[in-house]
C-alpha positions as CSV (number, residue, x, y, z in Angstrom):
1,M,-54.8,61.0,18.4
2,R,-51.8,59.1,17.6
3,S,-48.5,59.7,19.1
4,H,-45.6,60.4,16.8
5,R,-43.6,57.7,18.5
6,Y,-46.1,54.8,17.5
7,V,-46.1,55.9,13.9
8,R,-42.4,55.6,13.8
9,V,-42.2,52.1,15.3
10,G,-44.9,51.0,12.9
11,A,-42.9,52.4,10.0
12,I,-39.8,50.6,11.2
13,R,-41.7,47.3,11.5
14,R,-43.1,47.6,8.0
15,G,-39.6,48.3,6.6
16,Q,-37.9,45.4,8.3
17,R,-37.4,42.1,6.3
18,G,-36.3,38.8,7.7
19,F,-35.7,35.3,6.4
20,T,-38.6,33.0,5.8
21,L,-38.8,29.5,7.1
22,I,-38.1,28.0,3.7
23,E,-35.0,30.1,3.2
24,V,-33.6,29.0,6.6
25,I,-34.3,25.3,5.8
26,I,-32.6,25.6,2.4
27,A,-29.6,27.3,4.1
28,F,-29.3,24.4,6.6
29,A,-29.6,21.8,3.9
30,L,-26.8,23.4,1.9
31,L,-24.6,23.6,5.0
32,A,-25.3,20.0,5.7
33,L,-24.4,19.0,2.1
34,A,-21.2,21.0,2.2
35,L,-20.1,19.5,5.5
36,T,-20.9,16.0,4.3
37,L,-18.7,16.5,1.2
38,L,-15.9,18.0,3.3
39,L,-15.9,15.1,5.8
40,G,-16.1,12.6,3.0
41,S,-13.0,14.0,1.3
42,L,-11.1,14.2,4.6
43,S,-11.9,10.5,5.4
44,G,-10.7,9.6,1.8
45,A,-7.5,11.5,2.4
46,A,-6.9,9.7,5.7
47,R,-7.5,6.4,4.0
48,Q,-4.9,7.2,1.3
49,I,-2.4,8.3,4.0
50,R,-2.9,5.0,5.8
51,T,-2.4,3.0,2.5
52,A,0.8,5.0,1.7
53,D,2.1,4.3,5.2
54,D,1.4,0.6,5.0
55,N,3.1,0.4,1.5
56,G,6.1,2.2,2.8
57,R,6.5,0.0,5.9
58,A,6.1,-3.1,3.7
59,T,8.8,-1.9,1.4
60,L,11.2,-1.1,4.2
61,H,10.7,-4.6,5.7
62,A,11.1,-6.2,2.2
63,Q,14.3,-4.3,1.5
64,S,15.7,-5.3,4.9
65,L,14.8,-9.0,4.3
66,L,16.2,-9.1,0.8
67,A,19.5,-7.5,2.0
68,Q,19.9,-10.3,4.6
69,V,19.0,-13.2,2.2
70,G,22.1,-15.3,1.5
71,V,24.3,-13.5,4.1
72,G,26.0,-16.0,6.4
73,E,24.3,-19.0,4.7
74,V,24.3,-20.5,1.2
75,L,21.2,-19.5,-0.7
76,Q,19.3,-22.7,-1.7
77,P,16.1,-23.1,-3.7
78,G,13.0,-23.4,-1.4
79,R,10.3,-21.4,0.4
80,K,10.5,-19.5,3.7
81,Q,7.9,-17.4,5.4
82,G,7.5,-15.3,8.5
83,T,6.0,-12.1,9.9
84,F,7.0,-8.5,10.8
85,E,5.7,-6.2,13.5
86,E,4.2,-9.0,15.6
87,G,2.2,-10.5,12.8
88,R,0.9,-7.4,11.2
89,Y,2.9,-8.0,8.0
90,R,3.3,-11.5,6.6
91,W,6.0,-12.5,4.1
92,A,6.8,-15.4,1.9
93,L,10.1,-15.8,0.1
94,E,10.4,-18.3,-2.8
95,V,13.9,-19.1,-4.2
96,E,14.2,-21.1,-7.4
97,P,16.7,-21.5,-10.2
98,Y,16.4,-18.8,-12.8
99,V,15.0,-19.8,-16.2
100,D,15.7,-17.4,-19.1
101,P,12.2,-16.7,-20.6
102,L,13.7,-16.1,-24.1
103,K,15.6,-19.4,-24.2
104,Q,13.3,-21.4,-21.9
105,R,16.3,-23.0,-20.3
106,S,18.4,-22.5,-17.2
107,P,21.5,-20.3,-17.9
108,Q,23.5,-22.9,-15.9
109,A,22.8,-25.6,-18.4
110,G,26.1,-26.5,-19.9
111,A,28.1,-24.6,-17.2
112,G,30.8,-26.4,-15.3
113,A,30.3,-28.0,-11.9
114,G,32.1,-25.1,-10.2
115,A,30.2,-22.4,-11.9
116,P,28.0,-20.1,-9.8
117,R,24.2,-20.4,-10.1
118,L,21.7,-17.7,-10.9
119,L,18.7,-17.8,-8.6
120,Q,15.4,-16.0,-8.8
121,L,13.9,-14.6,-5.5
122,Q,10.2,-13.7,-5.2
123,L,9.2,-12.0,-2.0
124,D,5.5,-11.4,-1.2
125,V,4.5,-9.1,1.7
126,E,0.8,-9.0,2.8
127,W,-1.1,-7.2,5.5
128,G,-4.7,-6.7,6.5
129,D,-7.6,-8.8,5.1
130,A,-8.1,-7.1,1.7
131,A,-6.7,-8.8,-1.4
132,G,-5.1,-5.5,-2.6
133,Q,-2.9,-5.2,0.4
134,R,0.0,-7.1,-1.0
135,L,3.3,-6.2,-2.6
136,R,5.6,-8.4,-4.7
137,W,9.3,-8.1,-5.4
138,R,11.4,-10.2,-7.8
139,T,15.1,-10.1,-8.0
140,L,18.1,-12.3,-9.1
141,R,21.0,-13.4,-7.0
142,L,24.2,-15.1,-7.9
143,A,24.9,-18.0,-5.6
144,P,27.9,-20.4,-5.3
145,A,27.9,-23.6,-7.2
146,D,25.5,-26.3,-6.0
147,V,27.5,-28.8,-3.9
148,N,25.0,-31.5,-4.5
149,A,25.1,-31.2,-8.3
150,P,27.0,-33.9,-10.2
151,A,30.3,-32.9,-11.5
152,L,30.6,-32.7,-15.3
153,V,33.6,-34.5,-16.6
154,P,35.1,-33.0,-19.8
């Protein structure tokens, strides 16, 4: 004689379904893959933010340096270098007479001794160890006449 109660429990057990071991393993594998992709994209975004920050800081330092060049002193051809932020950013400034690429001659050729000169400034700012971590600016500046140049007699 069976109790009504046992039949009911047996009926419930037969009607219940659970997950198999393979289904659980596949679910964990998919979760691990999704988390790996998510963390990879987050680290890539963090790297891009760092690069943008470095580029922005280098640009601000370069603008500041270029604004000061030739102020309080006569701008002369030559090379200068230095650092920003305790050596984190390294800069090199090269000043040379401007040569017109179309005419392949200096615009000052044929100008009088008292005529101002056109100088080309090239500023390179580097940081880090990678080769791609460098920015370059080129600009022109008008400088007073060269006091060492020989005077042209008409």
